[in-house]
NUMAR-552502 format. One record per residue (C-alpha): z, x, y. Coordinates in pm, 1 decimal, always signed. Layout:
<recs>
Z=Z | X=X | Y=Y
...
</recs>
This chain:
<recs>
Z=+3590.9 | X=+9790.1 | Y=-2709.2
Z=+3481.7 | X=+9512.3 | Y=-2400.4
Z=+3691.6 | X=+9569.8 | Y=-2069.4
Z=+3673.5 | X=+9230.8 | Y=-1960.2
Z=+3699.8 | X=+8950.9 | Y=-2237.4
Z=+3653.6 | X=+8593.5 | Y=-2180.8
Z=+3880.9 | X=+8348.5 | Y=-2354.5
Z=+3795.7 | X=+8015.8 | Y=-2245.9
Z=+4067.6 | X=+7719.8 | Y=-2310.7
Z=+3962.3 | X=+7395.0 | Y=-2467.2
Z=+3869.6 | X=+7185.0 | Y=-2090.7
Z=+3695.3 | X=+7508.3 | Y=-1980.9
Z=+3437.6 | X=+7518.8 | Y=-2218.7
Z=+3406.0 | X=+7143.5 | Y=-2201.8
Z=+3370.0 | X=+7192.1 | Y=-1779.8
Z=+3137.7 | X=+7454.4 | Y=-1822.2
Z=+2964.1 | X=+7262.4 | Y=-2109.0
Z=+2925.9 | X=+7009.5 | Y=-1852.7
Z=+2816.7 | X=+7174.3 | Y=-1566.1
Z=+2534.4 | X=+7310.6 | Y=-1761.4
Z=+2414.2 | X=+6939.8 | Y=-1815.6
Z=+2427.1 | X=+6849.8 | Y=-1478.4
Z=+2129.5 | X=+6813.6 | Y=-1235.3
Z=+2348.1 | X=+6839.0 | Y=-950.2
Z=+2485.0 | X=+7236.8 | Y=-954.4
Z=+2285.1 | X=+7535.0 | Y=-854.3
Z=+1982.7 | X=+7739.4 | Y=-1050.9
Z=+2321.4 | X=+8085.0 | Y=-1029.9
Z=+2625.4 | X=+7851.6 | Y=-1065.8
Z=+2468.2 | X=+7693.4 | Y=-1426.7
Z=+2328.9 | X=+8058.2 | Y=-1527.7
Z=+2694.5 | X=+8197.6 | Y=-1489.3
Z=+2830.3 | X=+7876.0 | Y=-1706.4
Z=+2594.8 | X=+7951.3 | Y=-2006.8
Z=+2680.6 | X=+8321.4 | Y=-1961.2
Z=+3070.4 | X=+8249.4 | Y=-1987.2
Z=+2970.7 | X=+8005.6 | Y=-2272.2
Z=+2806.1 | X=+8241.0 | Y=-2477.3
Z=+3060.1 | X=+8556.9 | Y=-2426.7
Z=+3350.5 | X=+8311.4 | Y=-2466.7
Z=+3557.7 | X=+8465.7 | Y=-2781.3
Z=+3824.4 | X=+8202.2 | Y=-2813.9
Z=+3860.1 | X=+7909.5 | Y=-3096.5
Z=+3528.3 | X=+7928.5 | Y=-3152.5
Z=+3516.9 | X=+8299.5 | Y=-3287.2
Z=+3355.3 | X=+8623.8 | Y=-3108.5
Z=+3165.0 | X=+8572.0 | Y=-2859.6
Z=+2794.3 | X=+8702.2 | Y=-2812.6
Z=+2689.7 | X=+9043.8 | Y=-2738.4
Z=+2570.8 | X=+9131.0 | Y=-2376.9
Z=+2273.8 | X=+9243.0 | Y=-2497.6
Z=+2196.4 | X=+8911.6 | Y=-2702.4
Z=+2343.3 | X=+8727.5 | Y=-2406.5
Z=+2080.3 | X=+8895.9 | Y=-2183.2
Z=+1801.0 | X=+8823.1 | Y=-2434.1
Z=+1878.0 | X=+8454.9 | Y=-2432.4
Z=+1937.6 | X=+8378.0 | Y=-2090.2
Z=+1691.6 | X=+8647.4 | Y=-1925.9
Z=+1927.4 | X=+8790.6 | Y=-1662.9
Z=+2035.6 | X=+9177.2 | Y=-1606.7
Z=+2295.0 | X=+9339.8 | Y=-1760.9
Z=+2504.5 | X=+9367.7 | Y=-1416.2
Z=+2535.0 | X=+9008.7 | Y=-1395.8
Z=+2665.6 | X=+8979.6 | Y=-1763.0
Z=+2927.2 | X=+9237.9 | Y=-1684.3
Z=+2985.8 | X=+9112.7 | Y=-1331.6
Z=+3062.4 | X=+8708.3 | Y=-1425.4
Z=+3272.8 | X=+8826.5 | Y=-1689.3
Z=+3474.9 | X=+9070.4 | Y=-1485.6
Z=+3496.0 | X=+8839.5 | Y=-1240.9
Z=+3598.1 | X=+8528.4 | Y=-1433.9
Z=+3939.5 | X=+8804.4 | Y=-1562.8
Z=+4020.8 | X=+8912.3 | Y=-1286.2
Z=+3983.8 | X=+8566.9 | Y=-1052.9
Z=+3925.3 | X=+8249.0 | Y=-1270.2
Z=+3673.7 | X=+8028.1 | Y=-1356.9
Z=+3640.5 | X=+7947.3 | Y=-970.5
Z=+3563.2 | X=+8261.9 | Y=-887.0
Z=+3321.2 | X=+8363.0 | Y=-1190.9
Z=+3101.1 | X=+8066.7 | Y=-1049.2
Z=+3128.6 | X=+8071.1 | Y=-702.6
Z=+3182.2 | X=+8414.4 | Y=-586.4
Z=+2922.3 | X=+8447.2 | Y=-300.8
Z=+2712.9 | X=+8745.8 | Y=-305.7
Z=+2924.6 | X=+9033.8 | Y=-106.3
Z=+2636.0 | X=+9148.6 | Y=+147.3
Z=+2275.2 | X=+9030.4 | Y=+234.1
Z=+2002.8 | X=+9231.5 | Y=+49.6
Z=+1856.8 | X=+9382.6 | Y=+347.5
Z=+2024.1 | X=+9506.8 | Y=+698.2
Z=+1843.3 | X=+9413.5 | Y=+1029.0
Z=+1579.6 | X=+9664.1 | Y=+1121.2
Z=+1650.2 | X=+9560.6 | Y=+1517.0
Z=+2011.4 | X=+9503.8 | Y=+1667.3
Z=+2041.8 | X=+9236.2 | Y=+1919.8
Z=+1973.4 | X=+9478.5 | Y=+2204.2
Z=+1666.8 | X=+9626.8 | Y=+2088.4
Z=+1553.9 | X=+9241.6 | Y=+2002.6
Z=+1593.1 | X=+9174.9 | Y=+2342.1
Z=+1407.1 | X=+9536.5 | Y=+2462.5
Z=+1065.8 | X=+9367.9 | Y=+2263.8
Z=+1138.8 | X=+9051.6 | Y=+2418.9
Z=+1115.7 | X=+9262.2 | Y=+2808.0
Z=+854.0 | X=+9417.6 | Y=+2686.5
Z=+663.5 | X=+9071.6 | Y=+2565.2
Z=+701.3 | X=+8938.7 | Y=+2860.4
Z=+548.1 | X=+9242.9 | Y=+3084.9
Z=+213.7 | X=+9242.8 | Y=+3200.4
Z=-19.3 | X=+9388.0 | Y=+2914.9
Z=-172.8 | X=+9742.5 | Y=+2932.3
Z=-442.0 | X=+9836.2 | Y=+3125.4
Z=-819.1 | X=+9748.5 | Y=+2918.8
Z=-605.6 | X=+9455.5 | Y=+2725.0
Z=-574.0 | X=+9060.2 | Y=+2811.8
Z=-251.9 | X=+9033.2 | Y=+2587.4
Z=+23.2 | X=+9241.2 | Y=+2404.2
Z=-118.4 | X=+9303.6 | Y=+2021.5
Z=+179.4 | X=+9361.2 | Y=+1787.3
Z=+78.9 | X=+9727.4 | Y=+1730.8
Z=+70.8 | X=+9783.6 | Y=+2096.6
Z=+454.0 | X=+9616.4 | Y=+2102.8
Z=+567.4 | X=+9863.8 | Y=+1793.6
Z=+402.6 | X=+10172.3 | Y=+1937.4
Z=+525.5 | X=+10065.6 | Y=+2281.7
Z=+887.4 | X=+10072.6 | Y=+2152.0
Z=+858.1 | X=+10425.1 | Y=+2042.0
Z=+702.2 | X=+10507.2 | Y=+2309.9
Z=+1072.4 | X=+10368.7 | Y=+2549.1
Z=+1286.0 | X=+10554.9 | Y=+2281.0
Z=+1430.5 | X=+10219.5 | Y=+2167.7
Z=+1344.3 | X=+10229.6 | Y=+1847.7
Z=+1283.8 | X=+10563.1 | Y=+1598.3
Z=+993.3 | X=+10399.2 | Y=+1420.6
Z=+898.7 | X=+10034.0 | Y=+1352.4
Z=+610.5 | X=+9877.3 | Y=+1173.6
Z=+401.4 | X=+9620.7 | Y=+1333.1
Z=+528.5 | X=+9357.6 | Y=+1043.4
Z=+905.1 | X=+9384.0 | Y=+1179.1
Z=+764.1 | X=+9324.9 | Y=+1543.1
Z=+575.8 | X=+9047.4 | Y=+1385.5
Z=+910.6 | X=+8934.1 | Y=+1199.6
Z=+1158.0 | X=+8892.3 | Y=+1485.6
Z=+891.0 | X=+8749.7 | Y=+1745.8
Z=+882.3 | X=+8449.8 | Y=+1515.1
Z=+1196.0 | X=+8450.1 | Y=+1437.9
Z=+1269.2 | X=+8405.7 | Y=+1811.9
Z=+1044.3 | X=+8134.2 | Y=+1883.5
</recs>
């Protein structure tokens, strides 16, 4: 038996139907609206099973479960507008480490070199024990963000 059962009112069903056909809503919001419409166990009879929704809408199992839960616990607005809990990735360098990277960039290049390369910068940060390890790609991304 499902723990979170979606039962939409006629007004909610109409709102979600209009939202699905709107051209100004975000893709995420439209997807959640479709999930709720398919999962509805209101007046129109039993809703679809999660696996049917997953197959029809090509979404993940967790997305269907999370949308059901957010609707039951927080209502329609919570299910449609729920922001992501946290960023997908945490930062590789904090502000202090970025400042050290910039200081190294501004310092004279090593002997025999005209300028710093990304790999040289990465290895220098490790030598100075600013970080334990870092890739040249991370150095590039940080420098690109700063410039």
